[in-house]
C-alpha positions in Angstrom: -30.4 17.3 -9.4 -31.2 14.1 -7.5 -28.8 12.2 -9.8 -26.0 14.7 -8.8 -26.8 14.3 -5.1 -26.7 10.5 -5.4 -23.5 10.6 -7.3 -21.9 12.9 -4.6 -23.1 10.5 -1.9 -21.6 7.5 -3.6 -18.3 9.4 -4.2 -18.3 10.4 -0.5 -18.8 6.8 0.7 -16.0 5.6 -1.6 -13.7 8.4 -0.5 -14.4 7.9 3.2 -13.8 4.1 2.8 -10.5 4.8 1.2 -9.6 7.3 3.9 -10.5 4.8 6.7 -8.4 2.1 4.9 -5.5 4.5 4.7 -5.7 5.6 8.3 -6.0 2.1 9.7 -3.2 0.6 7.6 -1.1 3.7 8.3 -1.5 3.1 12.0 -0.5 -0.6 11.5 2.5 0.6 9.5 3.5 3.1 12.2 3.4 0.4 14.8 5.5 -2.0 12.6 8.1 0.8 12.0 8.2 1.6 15.7 8.7 -2.1 16.5 11.4 -2.3 13.9 13.2 0.7 15.4 12.9 -0.7 18.9 14.3 -4.1 17.8 17.2 -2.5 16.0 18.1 -0.4 19.1 17.7 -3.5 21.3 20.0 -5.4 19.0 22.7 -2.6 19.0 22.6 -2.3 22.8 22.9 -6.1 23.4 25.6 -6.5 20.7 27.9 -3.5 21.6 27.0 -2.5 25.1 26.2 -5.7 26.9 28.4 -7.8 24.6 25.8 -10.5 24.3 24.2 -10.3 20.8 20.7 -11.5 20.3 20.3 -13.8 17.3 16.8 -12.8 16.3 16.9 -9.0 16.2 18.3 -8.5 12.7 16.0 -11.0 11.1 12.9 -9.7 12.9 13.7 -6.1 12.0 14.0 -7.2 8.3 10.6 -8.9 8.5 9.0 -5.9 10.1 10.5 -3.6 7.4 9.0 -5.9 4.7 5.6 -5.9 6.3 5.6 -2.1 6.8 6.6 -1.6 3.1 3.9 -3.7 1.7 1.1 -2.5 4.1 2.3 1.1 3.7 2.0 1.0 -0.1 -1.7 1.3 0.4 -1.2 4.6 2.3 1.0 5.9 -0.5 -1.7 4.9 -3.1 -4.3 6.9 -1.1 -2.2 10.0 -1.0 -1.1 9.5 -4.6 2.6 9.6 -3.6 4.0 6.8 -5.7 6.6 7.7 -8.3 5.2 9.2 -11.4 6.7 11.0 -14.4 4.2 13.7 -15.1 6.2 16.1 -17.3 4.5 14.8 -20.4 1.0 15.3 -18.9 1.6 19.0 -18.4 1.8 19.7 -22.1 -1.0 17.4 -23.3 -4.7 18.4 -23.6 -7.0 17.5 -20.7 -8.9 14.8 -22.5 -5.7 13.0 -23.5 -4.4 13.3 -19.9 -7.5 11.7 -18.6 -7.2 8.8 -21.2 -3.6 8.2 -20.2 -4.6 8.3 -16.5 -7.2 5.6 -17.2 -4.6 3.5 -19.1 -2.2 3.9 -16.1 -5.0 2.9 -13.7 -5.6 -0.3 -15.7 -1.9 -1.1 -15.8 -1.6 -0.6 -12.0 -4.6 -2.9 -11.5 -3.1 -5.5 -13.7 0.2 -5.3 -11.8 -1.5 -5.6 -8.4 -3.6 -8.6 -9.5 -0.4 -10.3 -10.6 1.3 -9.4 -7.3 -1.7 -10.8 -5.4 -1.7 -14.0 -7.5 2.1 -14.7 -7.4 2.5 -13.5 -3.9 -0.2 -15.9 -2.7 1.3 -18.7 -4.7 4.7 -18.0 -3.1 3.2 -17.8 0.3 1.3 -21.1 0.2 4.1 -23.1 -1.4 6.8 -22.1 1.1 8.0 -24.7 3.6 10.9 -22.6 4.9 11.3 -21.6 8.5 12.8 -18.4 9.8 16.5 -19.1 10.5 16.8 -17.7 14.0 13.1 -18.0 15.0 10.8 -21.0 15.0 8.0 -19.9 12.7 7.1 -20.5 9.1 8.1 -18.0 6.4 4.4 -18.2 5.4 3.7 -15.4 7.8 6.5 -13.2 6.4 5.5 -13.8 2.7 1.9 -13.1 3.5 2.8 -9.4 3.5 3.1 -9.5 -0.3 -0.5 -10.6 -1.3 -2.1 -8.8 1.7 -0.4 -5.5 0.9 -1.2 -5.8 -2.8 -4.8 -6.6 -2.0 -5.2 -3.6 0.3 -3.6 -1.4 -2.4 -5.9 -2.9 -5.0 -8.9 -2.0 -2.9 -7.7 1.5 -2.4 -7.0 1.9 -6.1 -10.4 0.6 -7.2 -12.0 3.0 -4.8 -10.1 5.9 -6.4 -10.9 4.7 -9.9 -14.6 4.5 -9.0 -14.6 8.0 -7.6 -12.9 9.2 -10.7 -15.4 7.5 -13.0 -18.5 8.6 -11.0 -17.4 12.2 -10.5 -17.5 14.4 -13.6 -14.1 16.0 -14.7 -15.2 19.5 -13.6 -15.9 18.3 -10.1 -12.6 16.4 -10.0 -10.7 19.6 -10.9 -12.6 21.5 -8.2 -12.0 18.7 -5.6 -8.2 18.5 -6.3 -7.7 22.3 -6.2 
């Protein structure tokens, strides 16, 4: 009984940490998307209404979209809303579905580790400057390893919850 209570406490801590991570990065993503929207509107108004286009709006909107996509993938991981082909899982027995789920989890972890590694290498080796703004592309490229790291943390928390919680409790929690 105590072991079950301790297990439930650990799962609750991991789940609340994942929820906090998703909420905080979701708020950052919303701010980035709002900023992108405002900059695009500003660019349109200056280009077509005032007839004095701003040089930086299109590039900054692109950078904000990149950041919101990489930071936001953590939120999609929390809600399990990434693309998945689950038609095969419906017809397989439960034990095989769990094994395939663990294999997919390992493959996702592997991909995220590669993305962190290669993204960091790309970030630290860049010497480029943004074309219409005077700052290093280092700050733009940093979205790749940071977003992958946040998603990796989220995915590890989900895997730990899945490993600690028995399959019967998982089915009850997801219902």
